N, C-alpha and C positions, 0 to 999 in steps of 0.2 A: 320562124315557123318551119316545121318539117312537114313533109308529105309522106304518107304511108300508102303503099300499094298492096293489096291483099284480097282475100276472098273469104267465103265462109261467114263468120259472125260479123265481119267488117261490113258486109252488105246490109245488115239489119240496123236501121236507125236506133231501135230500142236497145239492142246489144251494145252498139257504140256508146250511147249516152249513159247507160246504167252500169255497165261492167268495166268500161275503159275510160269513162269520163271524156270522150270525144264528142264535142258538140257541133262540129262542122258537118256539113252534108257530104254527099259522096258523088263522085263522077265515075261513070262507067268507063273502064279502060281495059286494054289488053297489053300484057307484058310480053315482049318478044324474048325468046331464049329461055323460057321457063316452062315446067310442067308440074302438075300436082303429084303428090307422093305422100304415103303414110310414112313420114320420116322424122316426126318430132316426138320425142319421148319425154314424159314427165314421170320419173321414177317415184317421186313423192306422192303422185296420184295413181300410180300403177296403170298409166294409160299412155296410148300413142295417138297422136293427132296428125291431121293432114297438114302438110307444108308444101314446099316447092323445091324442086331440084333443077339445076341448070340443064338445058337441053337445047343444043344449037338450033334445032328446027322447031322448037316448042312454041306454042302460043297459049298463054294463060289468061283466061277472062277473069276480071276482078273489078275492084273499085279503087279509086284514089281519093284519099281524105287528107285534109290539112289538119294538123294537130302538133302540139308540143309533146315531146316524149315525157309524160308525167309519170308519177309513181304508180298510179292505178294501171296504166297501160304497161309499164315496164314489168310490174308484178305479174299481170295476166299473161303476158307474152314472154315470160322468162325463159322458156325452152327454145325460143326461136333465135336464130342468128340474123340480125338486121344487116342488109346488104345495100350499098349505094348503087342506084341505077342511073344511067344517064337518060335525060328526057327523050333522046332518040330511040330508046328501048321501050318507050311506052306509046301506045296509040290511044289517045283520049277520045272517047266517043260522045258521051252526052251526059247531061245532068241527071242524076238518079233521084235526088230529092233536094229541094230548093229551100227548105225551111230556114237554113242558116246562111244562104246566099253564096255558096261556093259553086262555081261552075267552071267549065273549061276555060272561060275567059280570065279567070282568076289565077291560072297557072302560068307564071311568067319566069320561073327559075330555070337556069340553064342546066342545073343538076338537082335531082331530088333525092332525099334520103327516103328510101322505100324499103318495104319488106314484103316479099312475095310469100305470104303465109296466111294463116287463119285470119 
């Protein structure tokens, strides 16, 4: 099981379930060392989307969700570069939705595969 840290559409339970096939709930978290930026380009769509850039003093509010990197998620997020973060770089705050039973208590990995992105 991987964990993804992000913001934007990952905050919405509907969006996670219907577009990325992520069925787990979300935990409110803050990523240390990141800031939001309009930095992700999808040439096939002619669009630019919000992503995240490294920032030594940055704090990025988002959510942490447990998921396997499935085809639907990989296709939807194809313009983003996934980056491994150490758990010390995340401040886990509170359970956002509990429909699928993930909470801060369920995060026990010493290193999480995360993506500070949409």
